[in-house]
Residue, then its C-alpha position, 0 to 999 in steps of 0.5 A: m440555435t448553433p453552438v458557440n465556436p470555441v477557441d482552438r476548435h481544432a484542438t478540442s475533443p469531438p462534440l459530446a465525447l467528454s460528456a459521454a466519458l463522464l456519463l460512463w464514469g457516473w454509471q460505473a461509479g454509481m454517481l450517474p445524477w452527478a455525472a449528468a449534471m457535470a456533463g450538462l454544465i460543460e456542454l452548456a458552455r458550447w451553446l451560450p455566448l457568455r464567457f469569462e476572461p481569466g488570464q494565464e496567471d488566474f489559471n495557474r492559481l486555479w490549478n494550485f487550488t485544485t492541487l490543494l483540493f486533491l491533497g485534501v480529498g486524499l488526506y480525508l480518505f487516508l484517515a477515514r479508511e484507517g490508512p495509517g494502520s494499513v501502512g503500518a501492517v505493510v512496513g511493520t514486522g508482522p506476518p505475511g498475512d497482515r502485510l497482504q491485508g494491509m496492501r489490499e486495504i491500501s489498494q482499495t483506498a486508492v480505488v476509492f480515491l480514483r473514483w472521486l478524481p473527476f470531482v476533484l478536477f471538475p472545477f478547473v475544467l468547468a472554469h476553462a470551459w466557460s472561458r475564452q482560453g483554448m490550449l494551455p501551456w504545460s507549465t499551468f500544471s507544473l510548478y517546475l515548468r513555471q520556474q523554468e519559464a521564469q528563468v528563461a524569461v529573464s535571460p538576455a536572449g531567452v524565449w519560452r515556447p512551451a508545449r500546449v495541451h487542451p484540458r478537455h483531453l486530459y479530463l476525458a482521459v481521467a474520466l475514462f480511467s476513473a470509470s475503470a476503477a468501478m465495475e458495477h456493470a462489468a459485462f457492458f463496460l468494455p464495449a462502452f469504453v471502446a465506443v467512447t474512446a473511438w468517438a474521442l479519437w476519431p477526428w485524429r485518425n490517419r486519413r490514408f485509410g478509409a472508415p471501414v478499415w478503422v471500424g474493423l480495427l476497433v471491432s478486432l480490438l473489442v474482441v481481443s480485449g474481451a478475450a483478454r478480460i476472460g483470461m484476466t478473470a481466470l488469472r484473478e481467481v487463481w491469484q485469490q486462491w493463492e492469496n487465501r492459502l497464504l493468509q491461512q499459512s502466514g503465521e501465528r496471528e491466523f493460527d487455529q486454536v482448535r487444530s495444530s499441524t506440526a512440522m514433524g517429518a519435515v526434511g531440512r532446516l526449520k525456518l522460523s521468523g525473527q519478527i517481534l510478535m509480542r512485548v512483555r513487561s513485568k513489575r516483578e523480577r521476571p515474566p512467566a517463562r511460557l505463554r500458552e495460546a492453545a492446548f490439544n488432546r487428540f493426536q493423529a497423523n502428526t496433527w493435534a486437535t481438540a473436540h472443544r471447538e466452540f468458544q464461549a464469551m467470558l464476562p468480567a467480574i464487574e462492569s469494565g473490570p478484569f476477567r476473573v479466571a480463579a475467583d477465590l485466588r489472588g495473583v502474586g505476579f503481574t505481567e503486561i503483554s502487547r501484540y497486534t490484532t488482525q481485524g480486531e481478532a487475536p489469540l491471548a497468550l497467557p501463563g498457565n497459572v493465570v488468575s485474572i485478565g484485563p481489564l479490556p473495556g469494550v473487548l469481547v474475550e472468549t475461551n474454550g474448554m482447553a484454556a485457549a482464549r481469544v479476543r474480538s472487537a479489539p484495537r489494532l494494538l492490544t495490551w492486556s495485563v495478567d495476574y497469575g500465581p499458585g493454583g491459577g489456571f482454567g480449563l476442563p478437568p481430565e477427560p478420556d481423550d487426555l489418556s487416549l492413544d487411539g490416533l497413533t499408528d502401529t509404528d508410533r504406538a510400538a515406539i511409545e510403549n517400548l520406550a515406556v517399558e524401558l523407562k519403567l513408567a508403569g505404576e510410577s507416581p505422576e511426579r516420578a514419571v515426569e522426572t524420569v521422562s525429563r531426565h531421559f530426554m535431557l541425557h540422551f537427546d539433542y535439540a535440532l532444527w535440522q532433520p536429515p533425509r530418510r535414507g536407509s531408515t526402516t521407520p516410516s514414522a517421524l515420531a518413531r524415527f525421532l525416538q529410536e534413530t535420530r534422537a534429535g528434533h525441535c520442541e514439537y517432537f519432545a512435547t508430543a513424545t512426552v504427552l504420549l509417554l505420560r499417557v502410557a503411565g496413566i497421567p492425563t496430558r495435553y499438548a500446549v503451544g505458545y511462546g517462550v519468553q526468553e529475550q530481555r531488551g531493556d525494561e521489557w521482553v520481546v517475543r519473536g516468531r522463532h520463540a514459538h514453543a510446544w510443551c506438555l500439560a500434565f494433570m498433577r496435584g489436582q491441576w494442569e501443570d507445565v512439563d517442558t522436556t525440550p533441552a534448554s539449549w533450544n534457546e541458544v540454537e534459536e538465537e543463532q538464526a538471527g540475521f544481520t539485519e535483525g537490529l534494523r528491523d527491530w528499530f523499525s518495529e519499535v518506531w511503529y509500535r511507539f507510533t501505534q501506541w501514541r495514536q491509540e492513546g490519542g483517541t480521535w487524533q485522526l479528527y484533529a489531524f484532519c481538521v488542522s490539515m483542512v484549515v491549512l489547505s483551506w487557507l492556502g486555497w483562499r490565498q490562491l483564489r484571491g490572487s496571493r502568491w505563494r511567497r510575498a516579495g521583499h520589502q522593495p518590489l522588484a522593478a518590472s522588466p520589459p518583455p523579452l524580444q522575439p529572436g531576430a526582432d532587432s534585425e537590421f533587415y527590418a530597416v531595409v523592408a521599411g525602405l522597400e515598403v516606402r518605395f513600392g507600397p506595403r507587403p501583401t499579408h499573404e506574401t512571404l518576405d522571400a517571395w516579395v523580395t524575389r518579385l521586387g528584385v527584378a530592378p537592377e538598381l535594388r542590387p538583388e544579390k545583396l537583398r538575397e544575402m541580407l534575407r538569408l542572414h535575417y532568416r538565420l538570425r530569426f529562426n536558427p536557435a543558435g542565432l548568428p555568429p558575431s562575424e555574420r551579424e556584423r556582415l548583416r549590419m554592414l550590408a543593411a547600412n550600405w543598401t540603405a545609404a544607396n537607396p534613400 
C-alpha cells in the first residue's frame, strides 16, 4: 500500500518527521500515549484516500476557534496557578524576595502552558492533514493580514499575492519548542532534538555539499551544544546561589525572628525602603506607637540572638475565636493591621501590651518565649485585629541571658561600664535608671543614618565609637546601648525590633520599610515595658528619604491592596471568572465553527463585487494572439509567447517588428507592478488596432 500523494508535496516535511517531534514532546512532557495517538492520526492521513474539502474561509474560522481555545487554556492556567497573586507580587511594592518569587511562579506557569501548546494547536493541524489543502496564506493566522487582503481586493487595480506556509512546518517547530520546556530526560534530550531537527531539515540542505559534510556539521553542532549545556548548568547553579542569597536578604518578610544582624559598623548612609509593608487602622484615637515583631537577649559581634528558637502553636480561646494572650484582662484599645504574607507565612507585628489577637480562622499562630508571633497557612493578604491595654503582653519572665554581658568584646564592655559609672546607674531604681539613660541620649546624642569612615579612630568597635566619639547613629545603636547600660544597673533587658507607627494617611496609618525600628524592653513593675531612647528626630530624618516617585508607587500599592482585598473577600471569584470567560469563549468558538462572522452585516447586504482582474488581463495584445491562433493554430502549451511570436514572425506580412514591440509593452503591463504609463498604454492600443485591421 502506497501513501496518498499529498498536495504540495515539495512543501511538506519529510515522512514521519512531525510524528518524531510529537513523540519527543510526549516523552519529555510525560504525555507519550497522547503524543503517540496524535502522531497516529496525522500519519494515517498519508495512507487513506479520504479527504475533506474545506475552503480558505473555513480555515480562517477554524484558526479563530483555535485562538479562542488558546485564550481559554491560558486563562485556566493563569487562575488555577494563582496568577493574579504572582503578578501582584511582581508589580506590587513588596520586598525583592516577593517579586523574585512572583517572577518564578509566572515563569513556571508559562512553562506549563508551553507544554500544553501542541494540544491547543492539534485540531487545526489535524483538520489540515485530512484536507486537500497544501500551503496556506499567512493571512490565515492573522486578522491584520486578512484586513489588508480585503482592502487590496476591493481596490481598482489591486491584487493580493500573500506569502504561504505549510502548517506542518509551524506545528513541527512548536512541538520541538514545547519539548524543550520539560526536561524529564535531560541527558538524552539534546541528541534526540538534533536528530529530529536534522531529519526535518535534511531535504532543504544545500546540495553543493555532500552528505558527509552535513553529517559532520551536525555532529559538531551536537558536541558544541553539549558543551554549552554543561556551561549553562554551571551558570544556573551560580544563579540559584545568588537568588537564594537575595531571598535571604530581601527584607522584613523573610527576616529571622530568632537572630538579627544589625547594621552597626556599616560605613556610609543607611538605605531604607519607602515601600508600604503594613496598614494600620484604629477605632480609637491613635494606634500603638510601636509594633514589635521579635525580641532578643544575646549580643555578640553586632548580632542579637535568642536561645528560644522553637515556636509553639497557640490555640484560640474558643473555636474560631481570638487568641487570648492575657486571659484575665480586657483591652482598652483596638487596632486592625494588614500585611502581605510570603507563601502563607509572615511575622505578626504586635503592640507590647497585647491582650488578644484575631480571630484568624484557619490560620496557625505560633509564638516563642521572646513574645515573637508568626502565622502559617495564611491568605496572601492577612488582616488581624489586636486588643491591648495595661498589663497586657506575653513572654517569659527574666532569665540569666537578660542580664548577661558575656558576649561583649573588651572594648565594648569598657565603654558600657565607663558610661554606666559616669551616669551613676549602680544602685538606681529601674525607673530612675531608665530616666537617666534616656536624658543622656536626648541631650548629648543625635540621630543619623550616616556613619563616617573610621579614619584616625583608635576604637575598632562600632558600639564603643558611637558612645565615645561620633555620638550619632540610628536606632540600633541607641537600642543596643540602652539594653547593655541598663543591664549594668541590674535591670533585665531585651532588644526589640519592629516598626514605628508614625505616618497617618486618611483614616489609616501606613508602615513603610524605613519605619523599621529597634528599642529596649526593660522588666519593670513586674512586666516588660518599652524603653525607646532614640531621639524623636528620627521620624523627620527618615521622612527625608522619601523620593519624588513615592506618591506614584503609593497609588499603585493602594490599587493592588484594594484589588487583593476584594479578591479575597470574593471567595471563589476565580471559579466565577473562569466560568463566565469559558461561556463567552465557547459562544465565540461556536459562532466560528458554524460559519458566523465576527460581526453581522448591516440591514442591507452589500452587493457582491466581481473578483479583481489579474494585472494585464485587459491587454489589447490578447486580441492579436487570438488572430494569430486563428491563422496558425493554437499556441503549444510548452511554448512561451516570446518564443511563439519569434517563430511566427518570420513571415514579413506579419510585421514582426510591430509584434515584438507589442509583446514588449504587453509584458510590462502584465508583470511590472507599476504597470504602463498612459502614453505607452495608448501606444499598445494603437499598435494592436492597426495590426488587427491589417491582418483580418
